[in-house]
DRENTORKOL-3810 file (N, C-alpha, C; in nm, 4 decimals):
REM DRENTORKOL-3810
@n.u->2.0453; n.v->-1.9570; n.w->-1.9237; ca.u->1.9401; ca.v->-1.9834; ca.w->-1.8271; c.u->1.8050; c.v->-1.9507; c.w->-1.8888
@n.u->1.7091; n.v->-2.0384; n.w->-1.8638; ca.u->1.5742; ca.v->-2.0152; ca.w->-1.9139; c.u->1.5055; c.v->-1.9105; c.w->-1.8266
@n.u->1.4287; n.v->-1.8247; n.w->-1.8925; ca.u->1.3582; ca.v->-1.7186; ca.w->-1.8212; c.u->1.2131; c.v->-1.7110; c.w->-1.8663
@n.u->1.1319; n.v->-1.6550; n.w->-1.7796; ca.u->0.9947; ca.v->-1.6183; ca.w->-1.8128; c.u->0.9819; c.v->-1.4696; c.w->-1.7832
@n.u->0.9114; n.v->-1.3995; n.w->-1.8701; ca.u->0.8850; ca.v->-1.2580; ca.w->-1.8458; c.u->0.7680; c.v->-1.2465; c.w->-1.7489
@n.u->0.7502; n.v->-1.1289; n.w->-1.6919; ca.u->0.6376; ca.v->-1.1103; ca.w->-1.6005; c.u->0.5045; c.v->-1.1210; c.w->-1.6746
@n.u->0.5015; n.v->-1.0828; n.w->-1.8015; ca.u->0.3773; ca.v->-1.0979; ca.w->-1.8780; c.u->0.3477; c.v->-1.2458; c.w->-1.9040
@n.u->0.4511; n.v->-1.3272; n.w->-1.9244; ca.u->0.4299; ca.v->-1.4710; ca.w->-1.9390; c.u->0.3787; c.v->-1.5315; c.w->-1.8082
@n.u->0.4348; n.v->-1.4867; n.w->-1.6964; ca.u->0.3874; ca.v->-1.5335; ca.w->-1.5667; c.u->0.2409; c.v->-1.4967; c.w->-1.5463
@n.u->0.2055; n.v->-1.3736; n.w->-1.5748; ca.u->0.0670; ca.v->-1.3280; ca.w->-1.5588; c.u->-0.0263; c.v->-1.4125; c.w->-1.6454
@n.u->0.0141; n.v->-1.4412; n.w->-1.7679; ca.u->-0.0673; ca.v->-1.5231; ca.w->-1.8577; c.u->-0.0853; c.v->-1.6639; c.w->-1.8002
@n.u->0.0219; n.v->-1.7210; n.w->-1.7459; ca.u->0.0129; ca.v->-1.8532; ca.w->-1.6856; c.u->-0.0830; c.v->-1.8530; c.w->-1.5668
@n.u->-0.0756; n.v->-1.7483; n.w->-1.4853; ca.u->-0.1669; ca.v->-1.7354; ca.w->-1.3714; c.u->-0.3110; c.v->-1.7238; c.w->-1.4190
@n.u->-0.3329; n.v->-1.6378; n.w->-1.5172; ca.u->-0.4684; ca.v->-1.6148; ca.w->-1.5697; c.u->-0.5282; c.v->-1.7398; c.w->-1.6328
@n.u->-0.4431; n.v->-1.8208; n.w->-1.6973; ca.u->-0.4904; ca.v->-1.9401; ca.w->-1.7670; c.u->-0.4966; c.v->-2.0637; c.w->-1.6776
@n.u->-0.4533; n.v->-2.0497; n.w->-1.5533; ca.u->-0.4580; ca.v->-2.1631; ca.w->-1.4610; c.u->-0.3609; c.v->-2.2745; c.w->-1.4960
@n.u->-0.2488; n.v->-2.2389; n.w->-1.5565; ca.u->-0.1465; ca.v->-2.3373; ca.w->-1.5921; c.u->-0.0911; c.v->-2.4011; c.w->-1.4639
@n.u->-0.0651; n.v->-2.5298; n.w->-1.4686; ca.u->-0.0058; ca.v->-2.5997; ca.w->-1.3551; c.u->0.1445; c.v->-2.5723; c.w->-1.3546
@n.u->0.1870; n.v->-2.4930; n.w->-1.2580; ca.u->0.3288; ca.v->-2.4628; ca.w->-1.2412; c.u->0.3518; c.v->-2.4274; c.w->-1.0952
@n.u->0.4771; n.v->-2.4130; n.w->-1.0580; ca.u->0.5122; ca.v->-2.3754; ca.w->-0.9216; c.u->0.5865; c.v->-2.2431; c.w->-0.9256
@n.u->0.5506; n.v->-2.1534; n.w->-0.8354; ca.u->0.6159; ca.v->-2.0234; ca.w->-0.8232; c.u->0.6853; c.v->-2.0196; c.w->-0.6881
@n.u->0.8150; n.v->-1.9954; n.w->-0.6899; ca.u->0.8937; ca.v->-1.9939; ca.w->-0.5665; c.u->0.9606; c.v->-1.8577; c.w->-0.5500
@n.u->0.9494; n.v->-1.8044; n.w->-0.4295; ca.u->1.0091; ca.v->-1.6765; ca.w->-0.3908; c.u->1.1300; c.v->-1.7067; c.w->-0.3031
@n.u->1.2499; n.v->-1.6676; n.w->-0.3480; ca.u->1.3710; ca.v->-1.6939; ca.w->-0.2694; c.u->1.4168; c.v->-1.5734; c.w->-0.1878
@n.u->1.3289; n.v->-1.4716; n.w->-0.1777; ca.u->1.3628; ca.v->-1.3567; ca.w->-0.0937; c.u->1.3521; c.v->-1.3961; c.w->0.0537
@n.u->1.3911; n.v->-1.3056; n.w->0.1399; ca.u->1.3809; ca.v->-1.3291; ca.w->0.2842; c.u->1.2366; c.v->-1.3088; c.w->0.3304
@n.u->1.2044; n.v->-1.3658; n.w->0.4456; ca.u->1.0679; ca.v->-1.3603; ca.w->0.4973; c.u->1.0161; c.v->-1.2175; c.w->0.5107
@n.u->1.0984; n.v->-1.1257; n.w->0.5615; ca.u->1.0524; ca.v->-0.9874; ca.w->0.5785; c.u->1.0219; c.v->-0.9206; c.w->0.4439
@n.u->1.0939; n.v->-0.9581; n.w->0.3382; ca.u->1.0652; ca.v->-0.9041; ca.w->0.2054; c.u->0.9317; c.v->-0.9571; c.w->0.1543
@n.u->0.9081; n.v->-1.0854; n.w->0.1752; ca.u->0.7846; ca.v->-1.1489; ca.w->0.1317; c.u->0.6641; c.v->-1.0921; c.w->0.2067
@n.u->0.6823; n.v->-1.0598; n.w->0.3342; ca.u->0.5731; ca.v->-1.0033; ca.w->0.4135; c.u->0.5328; c.v->-0.8645; c.w->0.3630
@n.u->0.6287; n.v->-0.7881; n.w->0.3116; ca.u->0.5993; ca.v->-0.6527; ca.w->0.2614; c.u->0.5192; c.v->-0.6566; c.w->0.1324
@n.u->0.5549; n.v->-0.7478; n.w->0.0435; ca.u->0.4800; ca.v->-0.7644; ca.w->-0.0813; c.u->0.5145; c.v->-0.8998; c.w->-0.1396
@n.u->0.4135; n.v->-0.9618; n.w->-0.2005; ca.u->0.4377; ca.v->-1.0912; ca.w->-0.2627; c.u->0.3396; c.v->-1.1124; c.w->-0.3760
@n.u->0.3733; n.v->-1.2086; n.w->-0.4597; ca.u->0.2865; ca.v->-1.2432; ca.w->-0.5729; c.u->0.2402; c.v->-1.3882; c.w->-0.5605
@n.u->0.2233; n.v->-1.4311; n.w->-0.4360; ca.u->0.1686; ca.v->-1.5620; ca.w->-0.4008; c.u->0.2602; c.v->-1.6796; c.w->-0.4352
@n.u->0.3898; n.v->-1.6526; n.w->-0.4414; ca.u->0.4840; ca.v->-1.7625; ca.w->-0.4586; c.u->0.5102; c.v->-1.8298; c.w->-0.3249
@n.u->0.5525; n.v->-1.9546; n.w->-0.3312; ca.u->0.5889; ca.v->-2.0282; ca.w->-0.2109; c.u->0.7238; c.v->-1.9768; c.w->-0.1620
@n.u->0.7301; n.v->-1.9346; n.w->-0.0371; ca.u->0.8526; ca.v->-1.8766; ca.w->0.0171; c.u->0.9505; c.v->-1.9860; c.w->0.0586
@n.u->1.0655; n.v->-1.9866; n.w->-0.0073; ca.u->1.1791; ca.v->-2.0695; ca.w->0.0319; c.u->1.3007; c.v->-1.9770; c.w->0.0227
@n.u->1.3352; n.v->-1.9095; n.w->0.1327; ca.u->1.4481; ca.v->-1.8153; ca.w->0.1279; c.u->1.5747; c.v->-1.8808; c.w->0.0733
@n.u->1.6536; n.v->-1.8032; n.w->0.0038; ca.u->1.7742; ca.v->-1.8539; ca.w->-0.0617; c.u->1.8611; c.v->-1.9348; c.w->0.0341
@n.u->1.8741; n.v->-1.8900; n.w->0.1578; ca.u->1.9559; ca.v->-1.9624; ca.w->0.2555; c.u->1.9023; c.v->-2.0990; c.w->0.2923
@n.u->1.7754; n.v->-2.1254; n.w->0.2622; ca.u->1.7127; ca.v->-2.2540; ca.w->0.2960; c.u->1.6924; c.v->-2.3436; c.w->0.1743
@n.u->1.7281; n.v->-2.2952; n.w->0.0567; ca.u->1.6900; ca.v->-2.3622; ca.w->-0.0669; c.u->1.7410; c.v->-2.5066; c.w->-0.0735
@n.u->1.8593; n.v->-2.5343; n.w->-0.0221; ca.u->1.9141; ca.v->-2.6697; ca.w->-0.0335; c.u->1.8598; c.v->-2.7634; c.w->0.0734
@n.u->1.8216; n.v->-2.7101; n.w->0.1891; ca.u->1.7616; ca.v->-2.7948; ca.w->0.2919; c.u->1.6132; c.v->-2.8209; c.w->0.2631
@n.u->1.5544; n.v->-2.7405; n.w->0.1749; ca.u->1.4135; ca.v->-2.7574; ca.w->0.1399; c.u->1.3964; c.v->-2.7943; c.w->-0.0080
@n.u->1.5002; n.v->-2.8534; n.w->-0.0658; ca.u->1.4994; ca.v->-2.8865; ca.w->-0.2085; c.u->1.3838; c.v->-2.9794; c.w->-0.2446
@n.u->1.3401; n.v->-3.0619; n.w->-0.1499; ca.u->1.2309; ca.v->-3.1557; ca.w->-0.1771; c.u->1.0974; c.v->-3.0858; c.w->-0.2007
@n.u->1.0881; n.v->-2.9577; n.w->-0.1700; ca.u->0.9658; ca.v->-2.8805; ca.w->-0.1947; c.u->0.9557; c.v->-2.8345; c.w->-0.3402
@n.u->1.0659; n.v->-2.8412; n.w->-0.4131; ca.u->1.0680; ca.v->-2.7948; ca.w->-0.5517; c.u->1.0303; c.v->-2.9102; c.w->-0.6435
@n.u->0.9220; n.v->-2.8908; n.w->-0.7163; ca.u->0.8685; ca.v->-2.9965; ca.w->-0.8023; c.u->0.9547; c.v->-3.0165; c.w->-0.9268
@n.u->0.9518; n.v->-3.1372; n.w->-0.9791; ca.u->1.0224; ca.v->-3.1686; ca.w->-1.1034; c.u->0.9253; c.v->-3.1986; c.w->-1.2162
@n.u->0.7952; n.v->-3.2068; n.w->-1.1846; ca.u->0.6961; ca.v->-3.2502; ca.w->-1.2821; c.u->0.6219; c.v->-3.1364; c.w->-1.3515
@n.u->0.6503; n.v->-3.0135; n.w->-1.3152; ca.u->0.5868; ca.v->-2.8962; ca.w->-1.3767; c.u->0.6919; c.v->-2.7874; c.w->-1.3928
@n.u->0.6649; n.v->-2.6856; n.w->-1.4768; ca.u->0.7566; ca.v->-2.5720; ca.w->-1.4820; c.u->0.7630; c.v->-2.5042; c.w->-1.3444
@n.u->0.8811; n.v->-2.4634; n.w->-1.3044; ca.u->0.9013; ca.v->-2.3947; ca.w->-1.1773; c.u->0.9635; c.v->-2.2586; c.w->-1.2074
@n.u->0.8923; n.v->-2.1536; n.w->-1.1693; ca.u->0.9429; ca.v->-2.0177; ca.w->-1.1866; c.u->0.9939; c.v->-1.9704; c.w->-1.0517
@n.u->1.1192; n.v->-1.9302; n.w->-1.0486; ca.u->1.1818; ca.v->-1.8840; ca.w->-0.9246; c.u->1.2055; c.v->-1.7349; c.w->-0.9373
@n.u->1.1692; n.v->-1.6614; n.w->-0.8306; ca.u->1.1865; ca.v->-1.5162; ca.w->-0.8366; c.u->1.2444; c.v->-1.4605; c.w->-0.7076
@n.u->1.2974; n.v->-1.3408; n.w->-0.7204; ca.u->1.3460; ca.v->-1.2632; ca.w->-0.6071; c.u->1.3101; c.v->-1.1173; c.w->-0.6352
@n.u->1.3831; n.v->-1.0256; n.w->-0.5806; ca.u->1.3526; ca.v->-0.8840; ca.w->-0.6005; c.u->1.3790; c.v->-0.8407; c.w->-0.7450
@n.u->1.4995; n.v->-0.8737; n.w->-0.7960; ca.u->1.5374; ca.v->-0.8246; ca.w->-0.9287; c.u->1.5759; c.v->-0.9346; c.w->-1.0272
@n.u->1.5923; n.v->-1.0555; n.w->-0.9795; ca.u->1.6292; ca.v->-1.1668; ca.w->-1.0675; c.u->1.7682; c.v->-1.2218; c.w->-1.0441
@n.u->1.8490; n.v->-1.1564; n.w->-0.9621; ca.u->1.9864; ca.v->-1.2051; ca.w->-0.9443; c.u->1.9960; c.v->-1.3192; c.w->-0.8438
@n.u->1.9278; n.v->-1.3098; n.w->-0.7299; ca.u->1.9318; ca.v->-1.4201; ca.w->-0.6324; c.u->1.8655; c.v->-1.5447; c.w->-0.6894
@n.u->1.7557; n.v->-1.5252; n.w->-0.7601; ca.u->1.6881; ca.v->-1.6418; ca.w->-0.8183; c.u->1.7751; c.v->-1.7058; c.w->-0.9261
@n.u->1.8474; n.v->-1.6264; n.w->-1.0020; ca.u->1.9389; ca.v->-1.6819; ca.w->-1.1032; c.u->2.0488; c.v->-1.7638; c.w->-1.0369
@n.u->2.1032; n.v->-1.7123; n.w->-0.9279; ca.u->2.2072; ca.v->-1.7857; ca.w->-0.8547; c.u->2.1508; c.v->-1.9165; c.w->-0.7998
@n.u->2.0293; n.v->-1.9132; n.w->-0.7476; ca.u->1.9655; ca.v->-2.0339; ca.w->-0.6946; c.u->1.9466; c.v->-2.1368; c.w->-0.8058
@n.u->1.8973; n.v->-2.0924; n.w->-0.9200; ca.u->1.8735; ca.v->-2.1839; ca.w->-1.0321; c.u->2.0037; c.v->-2.2483; c.w->-1.0782
@n.u->2.1072; n.v->-2.1685; n.w->-1.0949; ca.u->2.2368; ca.v->-2.2239; ca.w->-1.1374; c.u->2.2827; c.v->-2.3344; c.w->-1.0440
@n.u->2.2730; n.v->-2.3106; n.w->-0.9146; ca.u->2.3207; ca.v->-2.4069; ca.w->-0.8160; c.u->2.2300; c.v->-2.5307; c.w->-0.8092
@n.u->2.1000; n.v->-2.5109; n.w->-0.8156; ca.u->2.0060; ca.v->-2.6236; ca.w->-0.8113; c.u->2.0246; c.v->-2.7134; c.w->-0.9334
@n.u->2.0380; n.v->-2.6523; n.w->-1.0495; ca.u->2.0583; ca.v->-2.7318; ca.w->-1.1714; c.u->2.1896; c.v->-2.8109; c.w->-1.1630
@n.u->2.2932; n.v->-2.7457; n.w->-1.1142; ca.u->2.4245; ca.v->-2.8103; ca.w->-1.1057; c.u->2.4245; c.v->-2.9242; c.w->-1.0025
@n.u->2.3652; n.v->-2.8996; n.w->-0.8864; ca.u->2.3729; ca.v->-2.9972; ca.w->-0.7768; c.u->2.2641; c.v->-3.1041; c.w->-0.7812
@n.u->2.1483; n.v->-3.0717; n.w->-0.8369; ca.u->2.0353; ca.v->-3.1633; ca.w->-0.8279; c.u->1.9775; c.v->-3.2042; c.w->-0.9642
@n.u->2.0291; n.v->-3.1494; n.w->-1.0725; ca.u->1.9899; ca.v->-3.1925; ca.w->-1.2060; c.u->1.8525; c.v->-3.1484; c.w->-1.2537
@n.u->1.7949; n.v->-3.0476; n.w->-1.1922; ca.u->1.6650; ca.v->-2.9970; ca.w->-1.2386; c.u->1.6789; c.v->-2.9397; c.w->-1.3794
@n.u->1.5753; n.v->-2.9599; n.w->-1.4616; ca.u->1.5751; ca.v->-2.9069; ca.w->-1.5982; c.u->1.4492; c.v->-2.8254; c.w->-1.6268
@n.u->1.3682; n.v->-2.8000; n.w->-1.5254; ca.u->1.2382; ca.v->-2.7351; ca.w->-1.5429; c.u->1.2306; c.v->-2.5996; c.w->-1.4730
@n.u->1.3451; n.v->-2.5367; n.w->-1.4477; ca.u->1.3491; ca.v->-2.4115; ca.w->-1.3720; c.u->1.3599; c.v->-2.2908; c.w->-1.4642
@n.u->1.2849; n.v->-2.1863; n.w->-1.4287; ca.u->1.2851; ca.v->-2.0608; ca.w->-1.5039; c.u->1.3059; c.v->-1.9456; c.w->-1.4084
@n.u->1.3901; n.v->-1.8530; n.w->-1.4469; ca.u->1.4098; ca.v->-1.7308; ca.w->-1.3689; c.u->1.3052; c.v->-1.6285; c.w->-1.4117
@n.u->1.2429; n.v->-1.5598; n.w->-1.3157; ca.u->1.1499; ca.v->-1.4522; ca.w->-1.3499; c.u->1.2326; c.v->-1.3291; c.w->-1.3856
@n.u->1.2327; n.v->-1.2950; n.w->-1.5119; ca.u->1.3146; ca.v->-1.1849; ca.w->-1.5617; c.u->1.2734; c.v->-1.0527; c.w->-1.4946
@n.u->1.3678; n.v->-0.9907; n.w->-1.4256; ca.u->1.3418; ca.v->-0.8644; ca.w->-1.3575; c.u->1.2803; c.v->-0.8780; c.w->-1.2199
@n.u->1.2452; n.v->-1.0009; n.w->-1.1808; ca.u->1.1933; ca.v->-1.0271; ca.w->-1.0472; c.u->1.0637; c.v->-0.9549; c.w->-1.0149
@n.u->1.0371; n.v->-0.9428; n.w->-0.8852; ca.u->0.9127; ca.v->-0.8812; ca.w->-0.8405; c.u->0.9107; c.v->-0.7307; c.w->-0.8711
@n.u->1.0287; n.v->-0.6718; n.w->-0.8889; ca.u->1.0332; ca.v->-0.5300; ca.w->-0.9286; c.u->0.9696; c.v->-0.5121; c.w->-1.0664
@n.u->1.0016; n.v->-0.6005; n.w->-1.1598; ca.u->0.9430; ca.v->-0.5929; ca.w->-1.2942; c.u->0.7941; c.v->-0.6228; c.w->-1.2888
@n.u->0.7538; n.v->-0.7179; n.w->-1.2030; ca.u->0.6120; ca.v->-0.7500; ca.w->-1.1893; c.u->0.5357; c.v->-0.6290; c.w->-1.1392
@n.u->0.5931; n.v->-0.5602; n.w->-1.0426; ca.u->0.5302; ca.v->-0.4401; ca.w->-0.9879; c.u->0.5197; c.v->-0.3300; c.w->-1.0931
@n.u->0.6231; n.v->-0.3143; n.w->-1.1696; ca.u->0.6263; ca.v->-0.2083; ca.w->-1.2711; c.u->0.5321; c.v->-0.2372; c.w->-1.3885
@n.u->0.5320; n.v->-0.3619; n.w->-1.4353; ca.u->0.4587; ca.v->-0.3950; ca.w->-1.5585; c.u->0.3198; c.v->-0.4525; c.w->-1.5376
@n.u->0.2971; n.v->-0.5198; n.w->-1.4251; ca.u->0.1717; ca.v->-0.5929; ca.w->-1.4049; c.u->0.0858; c.v->-0.5326; c.w->-1.2935
@n.u->0.1441; n.v->-0.5106; n.w->-1.1762; ca.u->0.0671; ca.v->-0.4673; ca.w->-1.0599; c.u->0.1360; c.v->-0.3534; c.w->-0.9858
@n.u->0.1100; n.v->-0.2295; n.w->-1.0289; ca.u->0.1739; ca.v->-0.1137; ca.w->-0.9661; c.u->0.1350; c.v->-0.0926; c.w->-0.8194
@n.u->0.0343; n.v->-0.1651; n.w->-0.7707; ca.u->-0.0028; ca.v->-0.1494; ca.w->-0.6302; c.u->0.0955; c.v->-0.2195; c.w->-0.5365
@n.u->0.1806; n.v->-0.3062; n.w->-0.5911; ca.u->0.2830; ca.v->-0.3707; ca.w->-0.5085; c.u->0.3918; c.v->-0.2687; c.w->-0.4747
@n.u->0.4273; n.v->-0.2630; n.w->-0.3492; ca.u->0.5314; ca.v->-0.1689; ca.w->-0.3066; c.u->0.6564; c.v->-0.2487; c.w->-0.2713
@n.u->0.7432; n.v->-0.2614; n.w->-0.3690; ca.u->0.8663; ca.v->-0.3391; ca.w->-0.3529; c.u->0.9714; c.v->-0.2517; c.w->-0.2876
@n.u->1.0315; n.v->-0.3042; n.w->-0.1809; ca.u->1.1366; ca.v->-0.2303; ca.w->-0.1111; c.u->1.2721; c.v->-0.2710; c.w->-0.1659
END
């Protein structure tokens, strides 16, 4: 599985790279802290598949990287996407390495 580190994500944000960031956590998790990704909870990912772009890199994240990895595996298998990246370590790694003000539960 292709991955992006949190430092790569931060660089992409800083440089204004055209990409899509998707958060597959639950709504209550996203409300507590987020990194401005588009919220598509894991349970809704297949009914909202049309929201996931195919023309740019798409970074999918969750709390630690496991739910997003599961989502990517299934999306690639069922829908043939080839532009998906898992955020290595999820929002926990982002909080630890990039923005310690985020309080991840």
